[in-house]
C-alpha positions as CSV (number, residue, x, y, z in Angstrom):
1,M,-7.6,1.7,-16.7
2,A,-5.4,-0.1,-14.3
3,Q,-6.2,0.5,-10.6
4,L,-4.1,0.8,-7.5
5,V,-5.6,0.7,-4.1
6,L,-4.1,2.9,-1.4
7,A,-4.4,1.4,2.1
8,T,-5.4,4.6,3.7
9,R,-8.4,6.9,4.4
10,N,-6.3,10.0,4.8
11,E,-7.4,12.2,2.0
12,G,-4.4,14.5,2.3
13,K,-2.1,11.5,1.7
14,V,-4.3,10.2,-1.2
15,K,-4.1,13.6,-3.0
16,E,-0.3,13.7,-2.6
17,I,0.2,10.1,-3.9
18,A,-2.3,10.5,-6.8
19,A,-0.4,13.6,-7.9
20,L,2.9,11.8,-7.8
21,L,1.6,8.7,-9.7
22,A,-0.4,10.8,-12.3
23,P,2.2,10.3,-15.1
24,L,1.4,6.5,-15.0
25,G,-2.2,7.2,-16.0
26,I,-3.6,4.8,-13.4
27,E,-6.7,5.1,-11.2
28,V,-5.8,5.5,-7.6
29,V,-8.5,4.6,-5.1
30,S,-8.4,4.8,-1.3
31,L,-10.1,2.7,1.4
32,A,-13.0,5.1,1.2
33,A,-14.1,2.9,-1.8
34,F,-14.1,-0.1,0.5
35,P,-16.1,0.9,3.7
36,E,-16.4,-2.8,4.7
37,I,-12.6,-3.0,5.3
38,P,-12.0,-2.2,9.0
39,E,-9.2,-0.1,10.4
40,I,-6.0,-2.1,10.2
41,P,-3.9,-1.8,13.5
42,E,-0.5,-0.3,13.1
43,D,1.2,-2.1,16.0
44,G,4.5,-3.0,14.5
45,D,7.8,-1.9,15.9
46,T,9.0,-0.5,12.6
47,F,7.6,1.5,9.6
48,V,8.3,-1.6,7.4
49,E,6.3,-3.9,9.6
50,N,3.3,-1.5,9.6
51,A,3.4,-0.8,5.9
52,L,3.6,-4.5,5.0
53,A,0.8,-5.5,7.4
54,K,-1.6,-2.9,5.9
55,A,-0.8,-3.8,2.3
56,R,-1.1,-7.5,2.9
57,A,-4.5,-7.2,4.7
58,V,-6.0,-4.9,2.0
59,A,-4.6,-7.0,-0.9
60,A,-6.2,-10.1,0.6
61,R,-9.6,-8.3,0.9
62,T,-9.6,-6.5,-2.5
63,G,-7.7,-8.9,-4.8
64,Q,-5.9,-5.9,-6.2
65,L,-2.4,-4.4,-6.2
66,V,-2.2,-2.4,-2.9
67,M,0.2,0.3,-1.8
68,A,0.5,1.1,1.9
69,D,2.8,3.5,3.5
70,D,3.9,4.1,7.1
71,S,5.7,7.3,7.8
72,G,6.6,9.4,10.7
73,L,8.8,12.0,12.3
74,E,12.1,11.2,14.0
75,V,13.4,13.9,16.2
76,D,17.1,13.5,17.3
77,A,16.7,15.3,20.6
78,L,13.9,12.9,21.5
79,N,15.9,9.8,20.6
80,G,14.0,9.2,17.4
81,A,10.5,9.8,18.9
82,P,7.7,10.0,17.9
83,G,8.7,7.6,15.2
84,V,6.1,4.9,14.5
85,H,3.9,6.5,17.1
86,S,3.8,9.8,15.1
87,A,0.0,9.8,14.3
88,R,-1.0,9.1,17.9
89,F,1.8,10.9,19.7
90,A,-0.6,12.8,22.0
91,G,-2.9,9.8,22.4
92,E,-6.3,8.8,21.0
93,P,-8.1,10.0,18.9
94,R,-5.3,11.1,16.6
95,D,-5.1,14.8,16.5
96,D,-2.6,16.9,14.5
97,A,-2.9,20.0,16.7
98,R,-2.4,18.1,19.9
99,N,0.6,16.1,18.4
100,N,2.2,19.4,17.4
101,Q,1.6,21.0,20.9
102,K,3.1,17.9,22.6
103,L,6.2,18.1,20.3
104,L,6.8,21.8,21.0
105,R,6.3,21.2,24.8
106,L,9.0,18.4,24.8
107,L,11.4,20.6,22.8
108,E,11.0,23.7,25.0
109,G,14.4,25.2,25.7
110,V,16.2,22.9,23.1
111,P,18.5,25.1,21.0
112,W,18.1,25.2,17.2
113,E,21.1,23.1,16.3
114,Q,19.7,20.3,18.5
115,R,16.3,20.4,16.8
116,S,17.3,18.3,13.8
117,A,14.7,15.8,12.6
118,R,13.7,13.8,9.6
119,F,10.5,12.5,8.0
120,R,10.8,8.9,7.1
121,C,8.5,7.0,4.8
122,V,8.3,3.3,3.9
123,I,6.1,2.2,1.1
124,A,5.0,-1.4,0.6
125,L,3.6,-2.8,-2.6
126,V,1.8,-6.1,-2.3
127,T,0.0,-8.1,-5.1
128,P,-2.9,-10.5,-4.4
129,G,-0.5,-13.3,-5.4
130,G,1.9,-12.4,-2.6
131,M,4.6,-10.5,-4.4
132,E,6.0,-7.8,-2.1
133,R,8.3,-4.8,-2.6
134,V,9.4,-2.1,-0.2
135,A,11.0,1.3,-0.7
136,E,12.1,4.1,1.6
137,G,12.4,7.8,1.5
138,V,13.9,10.4,4.0
139,C,13.8,14.2,4.2
140,E,16.0,16.0,6.7
141,G,15.1,19.2,8.5
142,F,14.5,20.9,11.8
143,I,11.6,21.4,14.2
144,G,10.6,25.0,14.3
145,Y,9.6,27.0,17.4
146,E,6.0,27.6,16.3
147,P,3.7,26.4,13.5
148,R,4.1,28.2,10.1
149,G,2.0,27.8,7.0
150,T,-1.4,26.4,6.2
151,G,-0.7,23.6,3.7
152,G,-0.1,19.9,4.3
153,F,-1.1,18.0,7.4
154,G,0.4,16.4,10.5
155,Y,3.7,17.9,11.5
156,D,4.1,19.9,8.3
157,P,3.7,23.3,10.0
158,L,6.7,22.6,12.3
159,F,9.0,20.8,9.9
160,Y,11.5,23.4,8.6
161,V,13.6,22.7,5.5
162,P,16.7,24.9,5.5
163,E,17.2,24.5,1.7
164,F,14.0,26.4,1.1
165,D,13.8,28.5,4.3
166,R,10.2,27.2,4.7
167,T,8.2,24.6,6.6
168,F,6.5,21.8,4.7
169,A,3.2,23.7,5.3
170,E,4.6,26.7,3.4
171,L,5.8,24.8,0.3
172,D,3.6,24.4,-2.8
173,L,2.5,20.9,-3.4
174,D,4.9,20.3,-6.4
175,T,7.9,21.3,-4.4
176,K,6.9,19.3,-1.4
177,N,6.2,16.2,-3.5
178,R,9.6,16.5,-5.1
179,I,11.6,16.7,-1.8
180,S,9.4,15.0,0.7
181,H,10.0,11.6,2.3
182,R,6.9,10.2,0.6
183,G,7.9,11.8,-2.7
184,R,11.3,10.2,-2.6
185,A,9.9,6.8,-1.6
186,L,7.3,7.0,-4.4
187,M,9.9,7.9,-7.0
188,A,11.6,4.7,-6.0
189,V,8.4,2.6,-6.5
190,Q,7.0,4.4,-9.6
191,K,8.8,2.1,-12.1
192,L,7.8,-0.9,-9.9
193,V,4.1,0.1,-10.0
194,A,4.2,0.6,-13.8
195,K,5.7,-2.9,-14.2
196,M,3.3,-4.6,-11.8
197,L,0.3,-3.0,-13.5
198,G,1.7,-3.4,-17.0
199,C,1.5,0.4,-17.7
């Protein structure tokens, strides 16, 4: 069975991506299978730079096709922040609850119509031979006034999607995968993965 390495140790992300790639019948493994690979710094200025840096580093270490993503939340009232700093918005160590608290604090008093935001995801595919492909997905929404729902991770409890009248954390996984930034980016790379792995 063909194998794809995901350059992440985030199990929530691994579950989402494995579900989306299930139709290809490939084995998806995370960096948990490669404990010798150190944490790869995400110090680029853009999601593209970070995704490519992670994919290149892991492809060089594993000799396999690697998929890496970098994604984050862009809030219009905060001039696009937290952006590439989404995971560590409230500082180290990364903490979803503290990130959400900081976001709500910064948006205190901001009216609903100005709380527009989007999740953006960039996915990079890199082969050991150096072939590189990039895809992007975006999901538009608003930042709620308080967390709602128990599913998902990160900013999901605050990210409200008007079309469904729910936050990402209130959506079932199938629906979230279909409309999410990561889902849209993955749909764009599905055919590419199949071609590169000869599925």
